[in-house]
C-alpha positions, 0 to 999 in steps of 0.5 A: 528663094532668097531676098534679092533673088525674089526683089529682083523678079518682083522688080521685075514683072510685078508690072505685067502681073498687075496688070494681069490682075487688073484685067482680070479683076477690073479693081486697082484694090483687087489687083493689088491684093492678086499681086501680092498673093502671087508674089507671095506664093513666089517666095513661098514654093521656091521655084526653080526657073529655066529662063526668064520666060518660063518665070514669066509665064509661071508669074502670069499664071499664078496671077490668073488663078489667084483673080479667079480664086478671088471672084469665088470667095465667100465675101467677093460672091455677097457684097457689090460696089458702091455707086458713083455719085450722081452728082460728080462729074464724069472725068473726060475721055481720051479715045484710048480710055475708051478703048481700054474701058471697053476691053475692061468691059469684056466678060473675064475670059475675053479680057484676059486674053486680050490683055494678055495679047495686045497689052503683054505682046504673048503669042496665043501658044504662050497664053494656052499654056499659061491658062492652061487652054488649048491654042484654039479656044484662045484664038476663038477668045480672041476672035469673039473679043475683037467681034465685041470690041469691034461691036461696042466701039462703033455702036459709041461712035454714034453716040458722039 
C-alpha cells in the first residue's frame, strides 16, 4: 500500500475506528492502541477494496477484532485500573454525558452494536457483516441493549 493512500485512509476513517475502539475498550489509551494496530494491519496487509464502504467495513472489523484481542492478553487479565481518588470532585455531567456513560457501562457485546448502529449509522446487515454474526443476533443485541439503557436511565432519573 502506498504511503499517500494509507495517509488518506487514516485521515478519512481514523475517527470512526477510534470511536469503535473506545466503545469496545472504554479506555482512551487502549482505544489509541487499537486504532494504531488497526492501521498497521492495513499497511502490512495492503488489501484491495471494492469501494469506500468495503474499506470502512474492513477497518471496523479489524478494530473490533483488535479490541477483543486486547482483552484476552495476559496483561489485561492480570491487572486492574487504579481507583480514582475519593477527594477529587466529579466533573459536572450533562444529560448527553449521562447517556454516553450508560452506553459505555453496557457489556461489550451490547456496547459495540449500539455504537455501530447509533454513532456510526450502520445498518443491522452491515454490523452483522463487520462482527461476523447473523442479523437476528444483532437485532437481539440491539433490543436487549435498548432495554438495559432504558432501565438504567429511568433508575437514574429517580435520583436526580
